[in-house]
LUMTI-32876 format. One record per residue: residue number from 1; chain; x, y, z of N, C-alpha, C in turn. Coordinates in steps of 0.05 Angstrom, whole numbers, plus 32768, in hexadecimal, padded with zeros to 4 digits. Layout:
PT resi chain  n.x  n.y  n.z ca.x ca.y ca.z  c.x  c.y  c.z
PT  NUM     A    X    Y    Z    X    Y    Z    X    Y    Z
...
This chain:
PT resi chain  n.x  n.y  n.z ca.x ca.y ca.z  c.x  c.y  c.z
PT    1     A 7CBE 8176 8236 7CBF 8166 824E 7CDA 8157 8250
PT    2     A 7CE3 814D 8238 7CFC 813F 8237 7D13 8151 8240
PT    3     A 7D14 8169 8237 7D2A 817C 823E 7D2A 8182 825C
PT    4     A 7D12 8185 8267 7D10 8189 8284 7D1A 8172 8293
PT    5     A 7D13 815A 828B 7D1C 8141 8298 7D3A 813E 8297
PT    6     A 7D45 8144 827F 7D62 8141 827C 7D71 8156 828D
PT    7     A 7D66 816E 828E 7D72 8183 829F 7D71 817C 82BC
PT    8     A 7D5C 8171 82C6 7D5A 8168 82E1 7D6E 8152 82E8
PT    9     A 7D70 813E 82D6 7D83 8128 82DA 7D9F 8133 82DA
PT   10     A 7DA6 8145 82C7 7DC1 8150 82C5 7DC8 815F 82DF
PT   11     A 7DB5 816F 82E8 7DBA 817F 8300 7DBE 816D 8318
PT   12     A 7DAD 8159 831B 7DB0 8146 8331 7DCB 8138 8331
PT   13     A 7DD3 812F 831A 7DEC 811F 8318 7E04 8131 831F
PT   14     A 7E04 814A 8316 7E1B 815B 831A 7E1D 8165 8337
PT   15     A 7E07 8170 8340 7E07 817D 835A 7E04 816A 8372
PT   16     A 7DFB 8151 836D 7DFA 813E 8383 7E15 8137 838C
PT   17     A 7E29 8139 837B 7E45 8132 8383 7E4E 8144 839A
PT   18     A 7E47 815C 839A 7E50 816F 83AF 7E3C 8172 83C6
PT   19     A 7E22 816D 83C0 7E0E 8173 83D5 7E09 815A 83E6
PT   20     A 7E0C 8142 83DB 7E07 8129 83EA 7E21 8119 83E9
PT   21     A 7E2D 8114 83FF 7E47 8108 83FF 7E4C 80F9 8419
PT   22     A 7E5B 80E2 8417 7E64 80D4 842E 7E80 80DE 8436
PT   23     A 7E8C 80EE 8425 7EA7 80F8 842A 7EAF 810C 8415
PT   24     A 7EC8 8113 8415 7ED1 8127 8402 7ED1 811A 83E6
PT   25     A 7EC8 8129 83D2 7EC8 811E 83B6 7EE4 811B 83AC
PT   26     A 7EE9 8109 8399 7F02 8104 838C 7F03 8115 8372
PT   27     A 7F16 8127 8370 7F19 8138 8358 7F33 8132 834A
PT   28     A 7F31 812C 8330 7F48 8125 8320 7F49 8136 8306
PT   29     A 7F60 813A 82FC 7F63 814A 82E4 7F75 813C 82D0
PT   30     A 7F71 8142 82B6 7F80 8136 82A0 7F84 814C 828B
PT   31     A 7F9D 8156 8289 7FA3 816B 8275 7FB3 815F 825E
PT   32     A 7FAB 8165 8245 7FBA 815B 822E 7FBF 8171 821B
PT   33     A 7FD8 8173 8212 7FE0 8186 81FD 7FEA 8176 81E6
PT   34     A 7FDB 8176 81D0 7FE0 8165 81B8 7FEA 8176 81A1
PT   35     A 7FFF 816C 8194 8009 8179 817B 8007 8165 8164
PT   36     A 7FFB 816E 814E 7FF5 815C 8138 8004 8164 811F
PT   37     A 800A 8150 810F 8013 8153 80F4 8002 813F 80E3
PT   38     A 7FED 814A 80D7 7FD8 813A 80CB 7FD6 813F 80AD
PT   39     A 7FE0 812C 809D 7FE0 812F 8080 7FC5 812C 8074
PT   40     A 7FB1 8123 8083 7F96 8120 8078 7F87 813A 8077
PT   41     A 7F91 814F 8084 7F85 8169 8084 7F8A 8177 8069
PT   42     A 7F74 8181 805D 7F76 818D 8042 7F7D 81AA 8045
PT   43     A 7F96 81B1 803F 7FA0 81CC 8041 7F92 81DF 802D
PT   44     A 7F89 81D3 8016 7F7C 81E4 8002 7F61 81EE 800C
PT   45     A 7F56 81E2 8021 7F3D 81EB 802D 7F42 81FB 8046
PT   46     A 7F5B 8204 804A 7F62 8214 8061 7F67 8205 807B
PT   47     A 7F6B 81EB 8079 7F70 81DB 8091 7F8E 81D8 8095
PT   48     A 7F97 81DB 80AE 7FB4 81D8 80B4 7FBB 81BB 80B9
PT   49     A 7FD1 81B2 80AE 7FDA 8197 80B3 7FE9 8195 80CE
PT   50     A 7FF3 81AC 80D6 8000 81AE 80F1 7FEF 81BF 8103
PT   51     A 7FE6 81B4 8119 7FD5 81C2 812B 7FD8 81B6 8147
PT   52     A 7FCD 81C3 815B 7FCF 81BA 8177 7FB5 81BE 8185
PT   53     A 7FB1 81AD 8199 7F99 81B0 81AA 7FA0 81AD 81C7
PT   54     A 7F91 81BB 81D8 7F94 81B9 81F5 7F7B 81AF 8200
PT   55     A 7F7C 819B 8211 7F64 818D 821B 7F66 8189 8239
PT   56     A 7F53 8193 8248 7F53 8191 8265 7F3A 8183 826E
PT   57     A 7F3C 816E 827E 7F25 815F 8288 7F27 815E 82A6
PT   58     A 7F12 8165 82B3 7F10 8165 82D1 7EF9 8152 82D8
PT   59     A 7EFF 813E 82E9 7EEA 812C 82F1 7EE6 812D 830F
PT   60     A 7ECD 812A 8317 7EC5 812B 8334 7EB5 8111 8339
PT   61     A 7EBD 8103 834D 7EAF 80EA 8355 7EAB 80EA 8373
PT   62     A 7E93 80E1 837C 7E8D 80E1 8397 7E7C 80C9 839E
PT   63     A 7E80 80BD 83B5 7E71 80A7 83BF 7E59 80B2 83CF
PT   64     A 7E41 80B0 83C5 7E2A 80BA 83D2 7E1F 80A8 83E8
PT   65     A 7E24 808E 83E4 7E1C 807A 83F8 7E2D 8061 83F3
PT   66     A 7E29 804C 8402 7E39 8034 83FF 7E35 8028 83E3
PT   67     A 7E1E 802D 83D6 7E18 8022 83BD 7E17 8035 83A5
PT   68     A 7E16 804F 83AC 7E11 8063 8397 7E29 8076 8394
PT   69     A 7E32 8079 837B 7E48 808B 8374 7E40 809E 835E
PT   70     A 7E48 80B7 8360 7E42 80CB 834B 7E5C 80D4 833F
PT   71     A 7E5B 80DA 8324 7E73 80E1 8315 7E6C 80F7 8301
PT   72     A 7E7E 810A 82FD 7E7B 811E 82E8 7E96 8126 82DE
PT   73     A 7E99 8129 82C3 7EB1 8131 82B7 7EAD 814A 82A5
PT   74     A 7EBC 815F 82AA 7EBA 8177 829B 7ED2 817A 8288
PT   75     A 7ECD 8183 826F 7EE3 8184 825B 7EE4 819F 824E
PT   76     A 7EFC 81AA 824B 7F00 81C2 823B 7F16 81BC 8226
PT   77     A 7F10 81C3 820D 7F23 81BD 81F8 7F27 81D5 81E6
PT   78     A 7F40 81DC 81E0 7F47 81F3 81CF 7F5A 81EB 81B9
PT   79     A 7F54 81F3 81A1 7F66 81ED 818A 7F75 8206 8182
PT   80     A 7F8F 8204 817D 7F9F 821A 8176 7F95 8228 815E
PT   81     A 7F96 8243 815E 7F8C 8254 8148 7F6E 8254 8146
PT   82     A 7F61 824A 815B 7F43 824A 815C 7F3B 825A 8174
PT   83     A 7F2B 826E 8170 7F23 8280 8186 7F10 8273 8199
PT   84     A 7F03 825D 8191 7EEF 8251 81A2 7EFB 823B 81B3
PT   85     A 7EF2 8239 81CC 7EF9 8223 81DE 7EDF 8214 81E5
PT   86     A 7EDF 81FA 81DF 7EC8 81EA 81E6 7EC8 81E2 8203
PT   87     A 7EB1 81E5 8210 7EAF 81DC 822C 7E95 81CE 8230
PT   88     A 7E96 81B6 823C 7E7D 81A8 8240 7E80 8194 8258
PT   89     A 7E6A 8189 8260 7E6A 8173 8273 7E6E 815A 8263
PT   90     A 7E86 814F 8263 7E8D 8139 8252 7E7E 811F 825A
PT   91     A 7E7B 811A 8273 7E6C 8103 827D 7E60 8109 8298
PT   92     A 7E49 80FD 829F 7E3E 80FE 82BA 7E2C 80E6 82BD
PT   93     A 7E2E 80DA 82D5 7E1D 80C3 82DA 7E1C 80BC 82F8
PT   94     A 7E09 80AC 8300 7E09 80A0 831A 7E0A 8082 8316
PT   95     A 7E18 8075 8328 7E1B 8058 8326 7E13 804A 8340
PT   96     A 7DFF 8039 833E 7DF5 802A 8355 7DFF 800D 8353
PT   97     A 7E0D 8004 8367 7E1A 7FEA 8366 7E13 7FD9 837E
PT   98     A 7E0B 7FC0 8378 7E05 7FAC 838C 7E12 7F91 8385
PT   99     A 7E0F 7F7C 8394 7E1B 7F63 838F 7E12 7F57 8375
PT  100     A 7DF9 7F5C 836D 7DED 7F51 8355 7DF7 7F5F 833B
PT  101     A 7E02 7F77 833E 7E0B 7F86 8327 7E09 7FA4 832D
PT  102     A 7E04 7FB4 8318 7E03 7FD1 831B 7DF0 7FDD 8306
PT  103     A 7DE8 7FF6 830C 7DD8 8006 82FA 7DE6 8021 82F7
PT  104     A 7DEB 8028 82DE 7DFA 8041 82D9 7DE9 8053 82C6
PT  105     A 7DE2 806B 82CF 7DD0 807C 82BF 7DDC 8098 82BE
PT  106     A 7DDB 80A4 82A6 7DE4 80BF 82A2 7DEC 80C3 8285
PT  107     A 7E02 80D2 8280 7E0B 80DA 8266 7E28 80D1 8264
PT  108     A 7E2D 80BB 8256 7E48 80AF 8255 7E4A 809C 823D
PT  109     A 7E61 8092 8239 7E66 807F 8223 7E68 8063 822E
PT  110     A 7E5E 8050 821E 7E60 8034 8224 7E72 8027 820E
PT  111     A 7E88 801B 8215 7E9B 8012 8201 7E93 7FF7 81F6
PT  112     A 7E91 7FF5 81DB 7E8D 7FDC 81CD 7EA7 7FCC 81CD
PT  113     A 7EBE 7FD9 81C9 7ED7 7FCB 81C6 7EEB 7FD8 81DB
PT  114     A 7EEB 7FCE 81F4 7EFB 7FDB 8209 7F19 7FD7 8205
PT  115     A 7F22 7FC4 81F5 7F3F 7FC0 81F1 7F4B 7FD5 81DF
PT  116     A 7F3B 7FE2 81CF 7F44 7FF5 81BB 7F53 800C 81C8
PT  117     A 7F6A 8014 81BC 7F79 802B 81C5 7F7B 8040 81AF
PT  118     A 7F82 8038 8196 7F87 804B 8181 7F72 804C 816B
PT  119     A 7F6B 8035 8160 7F5A 8033 8149 7F3D 802D 8151
PT  120     A 7F2A 8039 8142 7F0E 8033 8146 7F04 8020 8130
PT  121     A 7EF8 800A 8139 7EED 7FF7 8126 7ED2 8002 811D
PT  122     A 7ECD 8000 8103 7EB3 8009 80F8 7EAF 8026 80FE
PT  123     A 7E97 802D 8105 7E91 804A 810A 7E90 804F 8128
PT  124     A 7E86 803C 8138 7E83 8041 8155 7E99 8031 8164
PT  125     A 7EA5 803F 8177 7EB6 8031 818B 7EA7 8030 81A5
PT  126     A 7E96 8044 81AA 7E87 8045 81C3 7E69 804A 81BC
PT  127     A 7E59 8044 81CF 7E3C 804B 81CC 7E3B 8069 81CE
PT  128     A 7E2D 8075 81BB 7E2D 8093 81BA 7E21 809E 81D4
PT  129     A 7E2D 80B4 81DD 7E23 80C1 81F5 7E09 80D0 81EE
PT  130     A 7DF5 80CE 8201 7DDB 80DB 81FD 7DD4 80E9 8216
PT  131     A 7DBC 80F6 8216 7DB3 8105 822D 7DB2 80F3 8247
PT  132     A 7DA3 80DD 8244 7DA1 80CB 825A 7DA4 80AE 8250
PT  133     A 7DB6 80A0 825D 7DBB 8084 8256 7DBC 8073 826F
PT  134     A 7DB2 805B 826D 7DB4 8048 8284 7DC0 802E 827B
PT  135     A 7DD2 8023 828B 7DDD 8009 8286 7DDD 7FF9 82A0
PT  136     A 7DD2 7FE1 829E 7DD0 7FCF 82B5 7DE3 7FB8 82B0
PT  137     A 7DF4 7FB2 82C4 7E07 7F9C 82C2 7DFD 7F86 82D6
PT  138     A 7DFA 7F6E 82CC 7DF2 7F58 82DC 7E09 7F45 82DF
PT  139     A 7E12 7F40 82F8 7E26 7F2C 82FE 7E1A 7F11 82FE
PT  140     A 7E2A 7EFC 82FB 7E21 7EE0 82FA 7E31 7ED0 830F
PT  141     A 7E27 7EB8 8315 7E36 7EA6 8327 7E51 7E9E 831B
PT  142     A 7E54 7EA0 8301 7E6D 7E99 82F3 7E80 7EB1 82F6
PT  143     A 7E97 7EAD 8303 7EAA 7EC2 8307 7EB3 7ECE 82EC
PT  144     A 7EB1 7EE8 82E9 7EBA 7EF5 82D1 7EA6 7EF8 82BB
PT  145     A 7E8E 7EEC 82BF 7E79 7EED 82AA 7E64 7F02 82B3
PT  146     A 7E5D 7F15 82A1 7E49 7F2A 82A7 7E3A 7F30 828E
PT  147     A 7E22 7F3C 8292 7E11 7F44 827C 7E09 7F62 8280
PT  148     A 7E09 7F71 826A 7E01 7F8D 826B 7DE9 7F91 825A
PT  149     A 7DD7 7FA2 8264 7DBF 7FAC 8255 7DC1 7FCA 8254
PT  150     A 7DC1 7FD5 823B 7DC3 7FF2 8237 7DA9 7FFD 822C
PT  151     A 7DA2 8015 8233 7D8A 8022 8229 7D8E 8040 8227
PT  152     A 7D85 804B 8210 7D86 8068 820B 7D6A 8073 8208
PT  153     A 7D60 8081 821B 7D45 808D 8218 7D44 80A2 8202
PT  154     A 7D59 80B2 8200 7D58 80C9 81ED 7D72 80CA 81DD
PT  155     A 7D74 80B8 81C9 7D8C 80B8 81B9 7D8B 80CE 81A3
PT  156     A 7D74 80D3 8198 7D70 80E7 8184 7D53 80F0 8184
PT  157     A 7D4E 8108 817A 7D33 8112 8179 7D21 8100 8168
PT  158     A 7D2C 80F4 8153 7D1D 80E4 8141 7D1A 80C7 814C
PT  159     A 7D26 80C1 8162 7D24 80A6 816D 7D13 80A7 8186
PT  160     A 7CFA 809F 8182 7CE6 80A2 8198 7CE6 808B 81AB
PT  161     A 7CEE 8074 81A2 7CEC 805C 81B3 7D06 8053 81BF
PT  162     A 7D1A 8064 81BE 7D33 805D 81CC 7D44 8048 81BC
PT  163     A 7D5A 8041 81C7 7D6C 802E 81BC 7D76 801C 81D2
PT  164     A 7D7F 8004 81CB 7D88 7FF1 81DF 7DA1 7FE2 81D5
PT  165     A 7DAE 7FD5 81E8 7DC5 7FC5 81E2 7DC8 7FAF 81F6
PT  166     A 7DD2 7F98 81ED 7DD8 7F81 81FF 7DF4 7F79 81FC
PT  167     A 7E01 7F73 8213 7E1D 7F6C 8212 7E23 7F57 8227
PT  168     A 7E34 7F44 8220 7E3E 7F31 8233 7E5C 7F30 8232
PT  169     A 7E69 7F2E 8249 7E86 7F2E 824B 7E8F 7F18 825E
PT  170     A 7EA7 7F0D 8257 7EB3 7EF9 8269 7ED1 7F00 826B
PT  171     A 7EDB 7F03 8283 7EF7 7F0A 8288 7F03 7EF5 829A
PT  172     A 7F16 7EE5 828F 7F25 7ED1 829D 7F40 7EDC 82A6
PT  173     A 7F51 7ECB 82AF 7F6B 7ED5 82B9 7F7C 7EE1 82A2
PT  174     A 7F7D 7ED4 828B 7F8E 7EDE 8276 7F80 7EE4 825C
PT  175     A 7F66 7EE1 825A 7F57 7EE7 8242 7F3B 7EF0 8249
PT  176     A 7F2E 7EFC 8235 7F13 7F05 8239 7F06 7F0B 821E
PT  177     A 7EEB 7F0C 821F 7EDC 7F11 8207 7EC3 7F21 820E
PT  178     A 7EBC 7F33 81FC 7EA3 7F43 81FF 7E94 7F43 81E5
PT  179     A 7E7A 7F3D 81E6 7E69 7F3E 81CF 7E52 7F51 81D4
PT  180     A 7E4C 7F61 81C0 7E37 7F76 81C3 7E26 7F78 81AB
PT  181     A 7E0C 7F7A 81B0 7DF9 7F80 819A 7DEA 7F9A 81A2
PT  182     A 7DE7 7FAC 818F 7DDA 7FC5 8195 7DC7 7FCC 817E
PT  183     A 7DAE 7FD3 8184 7D9B 7FDD 8171 7D99 7FFC 8176
PT  184     A 7DAA 800B 8168 7DAD 8027 816E 7D94 8038 8168
PT  185     A 7D87 8031 8151 7D70 803F 8149 7D75 805D 8148
PT  186     A 7D8C 8065 813F 7D93 8081 813E 7DA8 8086 8129
PT  187     A 7DAA 809E 8120 7DBE 80A6 810D 7DD1 80BA 811B
PT  188     A 7DEA 80B9 8113 7DFC 80CD 811E 7DF8 80E8 810E
PT  189     A 7E07 80FC 8114 7E03 8116 8107 7E07 8115 80E9
PT  190     A 7E1A 8105 80E0 7E1F 8103 80C3 7E08 80F7 80B5
PT  191     A 7DFD 80E1 80C0 7DE6 80D4 80B4 7DCD 80E5 80B5
PT  192     A 7DC9 80F3 80CB 7DB3 8105 80CD 7DB3 811B 80B8
PT  193     A 7DCB 8125 80B3 7DCE 8139 809E 7DC9 812D 8083
PT  194     A 7DD2 8114 807F 7DCD 8106 8065 7DAF 8103 8061
PT  195     A 7DA1 80FA 8076 7D85 80F6 8074 7D76 8110 806D
PT  196     A 7D80 8125 8079 7D73 813F 8075 7D77 8149 8058
PT  197     A 7D8F 8146 804E 7D96 814F 8033 7D86 813F 801E
PT  198     A 7D85 8125 8022 7D79 8114 800E 7D5C 810C 8016
PT  199     A 7D50 811A 8028 7D35 8116 8030 7D2E 80FA 8038
PT  200     A 7D3F 80EE 8048 7D3C 80D2 8050 7D2A 80CF 8069
PT  201     A 7D23 80E5 8075 7D13 80E3 808D 7D23 80DC 80A6
PT  202     A 7D16 80CF 80B9 7D24 80CA 80D3 7D37 80B2 80D0
PT  203     A 7D47 80AF 80E4 7D5C 809A 80E4 7D51 807E 80E4
PT  204     A 7D5E 806C 80D6 7D57 8050 80D6 7D66 8042 80EC
PT  205     A 7D62 8028 80EF 7D71 8018 8102 7D8E 8016 80F9
PT  206     A 7D9F 8013 810C 7DBC 800E 8107 7DC5 7FF7 8119
PT  207     A 7DBF 7FDF 8110 7DC6 7FC8 8121 7DE5 7FC4 8121
PT  208     A 7DF0 7FBF 8139 7E0C 7FBD 813C 7E13 7FA4 814B
PT  209     A 7E27 7F95 8141 7E32 7F7F 8151 7E50 7F84 8155
PT  210     A 7E59 7F81 816E 7E75 7F87 8174 7E81 7F71 8185
PT  211     A 7E9B 7F6C 8182 7EA8 7F5A 8194 7EC4 7F64 819A
PT  212     A 7ECF 7F5B 81B1 7EE9 7F62 81BB 7EF4 7F49 81C9
PT  213     A 7F0A 7F3F 81BE 7F17 7F27 81CA 7F35 7F2E 81D0
PT  214     A 7F3E 7F27 81E8 7F5A 7F2D 81EF 7F67 7F17 81FE
PT  215     A 7F82 7F17 81FD 7F92 7F03 820B 7FAA 7F11 8217
PT  216     A 7FAF 7F0C 8230 7FC5 7F19 823F 7FD9 7F04 8248
PT  217     A 7FEE 7EFD 8239 8001 7EE8 8241 8010 7EEF 825A
PT  218     A 8017 7F08 825E 8025 7F12 8276 8019 7F2C 827E
PT  219     A 801F 7F34 8296 8014 7F4E 82A1 801E 7F65 8290
PT  220     A 800A 7F75 8287 8010 7F8D 8278 8010 7F89 825A
PT  221     A 8010 7F70 8250 8011 7F6A 8234 7FF5 7F5F 822B
PT  222     A 7FEB 7F69 8215 7FD1 7F61 820B 7FD0 7F5F 81ED
PT  223     A 7FC5 7F49 81E3 7FBF 7F46 81C7 7FA0 7F46 81C5
PT  224     A 7F95 7F53 81B0 7F78 7F54 81AE 7F6F 7F58 8192
PT  225     A 7F56 7F52 818D 7F48 7F57 8174 7F2D 7F61 817B
PT  226     A 7F25 7F78 816F 7F0A 7F82 8174 7EFE 7F89 8159
PT  227     A 7EE4 7F8A 8158 7ED6 7F91 813F 7EBA 7F9A 8144
PT  228     A 7EB0 7FAB 8132 7E94 7FB4 8132 7E8A 7FAD 8116
PT  229     A 7E72 7F9F 8115 7E67 7F95 80FC 7E4C 7FA1 80F7
PT  230     A 7E48 7FAE 80E0 7E2E 7FB9 80D8 7E22 7FA9 80C1
PT  231     A 7E2D 7F93 80BA 7E23 7F84 80A2 7E07 7F79 80A6
PT  232     A 7DFD 7F79 80BF 7DE2 7F6E 80C3 7DCC 7F82 80BA
PT  233     A 7DD4 7F9B 80B5 7DC1 7FAE 80AC 7DB6 7FA7 8090
PT  234     A 7D9C 7FA9 808C 7D91 7FA1 8072 7D8F 7FBA 8060
PT  235     A 7D83 7FB7 8049 7D83 7FCC 8034 7D74 7FE5 803E
PT  236     A 7D61 7FE2 8050 7D53 7FF9 805A 7D65 800C 8069
PT  237     A 7D7C 8002 8072 7D8E 8013 8081 7DA6 801B 806F
PT  238     A 7DA2 801A 8055 7DB9 8020 8043 7DC2 803D 8046
PT  239     A 7DB0 804F 804D 7DB8 806B 8050 7DCD 806E 8065
PT  240     A 7DC9 8060 807C 7DDD 8062 8091 7DF7 8055 8088
PT  241     A 7DF5 803D 807D 7E0E 802F 8075 7E1D 803D 8060
PT  242     A 7E0F 8047 804B 7E1D 8054 8035 7E29 806F 803D
PT  243     A 7E1A 807E 804D 7E23 809A 8052 7E39 809C 8067
PT  244     A 7E3C 8087 8077 7E51 8088 808C 7E66 8073 8088
PT  245     A 7E5E 8059 8089 7E72 8044 808A 7E80 8040 806F
PT  246     A 7E72 803F 8059 7E7F 803B 803F 7E90 8053 8038
PT  247     A 7E89 806B 803F 7E99 8083 8039 7EB4 8081 8048
PT  248     A 7EB6 8071 805C 7ECF 806E 806B 7EDB 8053 8067
PT  249     A 7ED4 8045 8052 7EE1 802B 804C 7ED8 8015 805E
PT  250     A 7EC2 8017 806B 7EB8 8003 807E 7EA3 7FF2 806F
PT  251     A 7EA7 7FD8 806F 7E94 7FC6 8062 7E90 7FAD 8074
PT  252     A 7E7B 7FAE 8084 7E76 7F97 8095 7E89 7F96 80AC
PT  253     A 7E93 7F7D 80B1 7EA5 7F79 80C8 7EBF 7F88 80C4
PT  254     A 7EC7 7F96 80D9 7EDF 7FA7 80D8 7EF1 7FA1 80EF
PT  255     A 7F00 7F8A 80EE 7F11 7F83 8105 7F2B 7F92 8107
PT  256     A 7F33 7F96 811F 7F4D 7FA4 8125 7F5D 7F91 8137
PT  257     A 7F75 7F8C 812F 7F88 7F7D 813F 7F9A 7F90 814F
PT  258     A 7F9E 7F89 8169 7FAC 7F9B 8179 7FC0 7F8D 818C
PT  259     A 7FD5 7F9C 8194 7FE9 7F93 81A7 7FF0 7FAA 81BA
PT  260     A 7FF0 7FA4 81D3 7FF7 7FB9 81E7 800B 7FAC 81FB
PT  261     A 801E 7FBD 8203 8031 7FB5 8218 8037 7FCC 8229
PT  262     A 802E 7FCB 8242 8032 7FE0 8255 804A 7FDA 8267
PT  263     A 8059 7FEF 826E 8071 7FEB 827F 8083 7FD6 8274
PT  264     A 808C 7FDA 825B 809D 7FC6 824D 80B5 7FBF 825D
PT  265     A 80B8 7FA6 8264 80CF 7F9C 8273 80D3 7FAB 828D
PT  266     A 80BE 7FB4 8299 80C0 7FC3 82B3 80C7 7FE0 82AF
PT  267     A 80C7 7FEA 8296 80CF 8006 8291 80B7 8018 8294
PT  268     A 80BA 8031 828C 80A5 8045 828D 8098 8049 8271
PT  269     A 809D 8037 825F 8094 8039 8243 807D 8026 823D
PT  270     A 8068 8032 8231 8051 8022 8227 8051 8023 8208
PT  271     A 8047 800D 81FC 8047 800B 81DF 802D 7FFF 81D5
PT  272     A 8022 8009 81BF 800A 7FFF 81B3 800D 7FFD 8195
PT  273     A 8002 7FE7 8189 8003 7FE4 816C 7FE8 7FD8 8163
PT  274     A 7FDA 7FE5 8150 7FC1 7FDC 8147 7FBF 7FDD 8128
PT  275     A 7FB1 7FC9 811D 7FAF 7FC7 8100 7F92 7FBF 80F9
PT  276     A 7F86 7FCF 80E7 7F6B 7FC8 80DE 7F6D 7FB5 80C6
PT  277     A 7F5E 7F9F 80C6 7F60 7F8B 80B2 7F4E 7F91 809A
PT  278     A 7F39 7FA0 809E 7F27 7FA6 8087 7F34 7FBC 8077
PT  279     A 7F38 7FB8 805C 7F43 7FCC 804B 7F34 7FE7 804D
PT  280     A 7F44 7FFC 804E 7F37 8017 804E 7F38 8023 8032
PT  281     A 7F26 8036 802D 7F28 8045 8015 7F40 8058 8017
PT  282     A 7F49 8063 8000 7F5F 8075 8001 7F5A 808E 8010
PT  283     A 7F41 8099 800D 7F39 80B1 801B 7F28 80AA 8033
PT  284     A 7F33 80AA 804A 7F24 80A1 8062 7F24 80B7 8077
PT  285     A 7F11 80B6 8089 7F0E 80C8 809F 7F25 80C2 80B3
PT  286     A 7F2D 80D7 80C1 7F44 80D3 80D4 7F3E 80C0 80EA
PT  287     A 7F24 80B9 80EF 7F1E 80A6 8104 7F1F 8089 80FA
PT  288     A 7F25 8085 80E0 7F25 806B 80D4 7F40 8063 80C9
PT  289     A 7F55 8066 80DA 7F70 8061 80D1 7F75 8044 80CD
PT  290     A 7F86 803D 80BA 7F8C 8022 80B4 7F9F 8015 80C8
PT  291     A 7FB2 8023 80D2 7FC4 8017 80E6 7FCE 802E 80F8
PT  292     A 7FD9 8026 810F 7FE2 803B 8121 7FF5 802F 8136
PT  293     A 8009 803F 813F 801A 8037 8155 8019 804E 8169
PT  294     A 801C 8047 8182 801C 805A 8197 8031 8054 81AC
PT  295     A 803D 8068 81B8 8051 8065 81CD 804C 8079 81E3
PT  296     A 8050 8071 81FC 804C 8084 8212 8064 807F 8226
PT  297     A 8070 8095 822D 8086 8094 8241 807E 80A4 825A
PT  298     A 807E 8097 8271 8075 80A3 828A 808D 80B2 8297
PT  299     A 808D 80CC 8296 80A2 80DB 82A3 809F 80DA 82C1
PT  300     A 8086 80D8 82CA 8080 80D5 82E6 8064 80C7 82E8
PT  301     A 805A 80C5 8300 8040 80B9 8303 802A 80CA 82F7
PT  302     A 802E 80E4 82F6 801A 80F6 82EC 801F 80FF 82CF
PT  303     A 8039 80FF 82C6 8040 810B 82AC 804A 80F6 8299
PT  304     A 8041 80F9 8280 804A 80E6 826B 804C 80F5 8250
PT  305     A 805D 80EA 823F 805F 80F3 8223 8055 80DC 8211
PT  306     A 8042 80E3 81FE 8036 80CE 81EE 803A 80D5 81D0
PT  307     A 803E 80C0 81C1 8041 80C3 81A4 802F 80AF 8195
PT  308     A 8021 80B8 8181 800F 80A7 8171 8015 80AC 8153
PT  309     A 8017 8097 8144 801C 8098 8127 8006 8088 8119
PT  310     A 7FF8 8095 8106 7FE2 8088 80F7 7FE9 8087 80D9
PT  311     A 7FE5 8070 80CD 7FE5 806E 80B0 7FC8 806E 80A6
PT  312     A 7FC1 8084 809A 7FA4 8089 8094 7F9D 807C 8078
PT  313     A 7FAE 807E 8065 7FA9 8074 804A 7FB3 8087 8035
PT  314     A 7FB8 807D 801D 7FC1 808D 8007 7FDB 809C 800F
PT  315     A 7FEC 808D 801D 8006 8098 8026 8003 80B0 8039
PT  316     A 7FED 80B2 8046 7FE9 80C7 805A 7FED 80BD 8076
PT  317     A 7FF9 80CE 8086 7FFE 80C6 80A2 7FF4 80DD 80B4
PT  318     A 7FF0 80D6 80CD 7FEA 80E9 80E2 7FFA 80E3 80FA
PT  319     A 8009 80F7 8105 8019 80F4 811D 800E 8106 8133
PT  320     A 8010 80FC 814B 8007 810C 8162 801B 8109 8179
PT  321     A 8025 8120 8183 8036 8120 819B 8027 812E 81B2
PT  322     A 8026 8120 81C8 8015 812A 81DF 8025 812C 81F8
PT  323     A 8022 8143 8206 802B 8146 8221 8013 8144 8233
PT  324     A 8014 8131 8246 7FFC 812C 8257 8004 812D 8274
PT  325     A 7FF2 813A 8283 7FF6 813D 82A0 7FDD 8137 82AF
PT  326     A 7FDE 8124 82C1 7FC6 811C 82D1 7FCA 8125 82ED
PT  327     A 7FB5 812F 82F9 7FB7 8138 8315 7F9E 8131 8325
């Protein structure tokens, strides 16, 4: 029954964009060609330290009524020397918006730390995408203050009662803060495999607390700190903590300091710098880099060249050069 329900929702979200419309849908594209030099790849296991990927994303958005908008994003990704090309519906949702707030339902990501550009704090940067997810945003009489309620009906097969999250955010003229609590009640693929191997049964709770604080002294410049904290998990959740977070050098609060400056001095150059304060283990996953810098130069409104440099640990680095074209 669940699969039939998900199929119906998916079909409705995708095809309603073209079948029900107040006007022509908005179609956008984002093509990225990335070239990597990644010292963390183990060549003894047949992995190349130099490789490239091509990534194409097409999004379609349409206004179905004055209050209702539908959105779908399709993604195709190909890695050099790999015969397979991944293709999927990356996101799809409908968004209902009124003066009191909005309701967004579909398959998409909810960001715990929206200021983040390069480094991921802890294990999650976003709420994991699932078959069907709903998020309700409530506006308040206080300008800039809002509350979000998130719910996942089907996060995993072993999670029968769903998962939820609560978030509050305040955005003033030059600063803002976002606080989030989530009771995921789910394991990711790595934890699920760990539970299967060691006969741990279904996934335990994975309580998460996250915050994101930023300050913008001038237009285009931002200082921020964000973090995801799993230290509230008790011993019954040790399988999740030990098998994922500790293996990647994560222990409780994992703050990341960041600096961004867009259009430096009125130029076409953007710059980002981020540093994780929590010490990492020497052998870490590529998503848990200790520090990173990024630069983007806009050749035109649609075309840019981007460079990212990561210090992973144990004198290992990862570099990425990207040619990006938006249309």
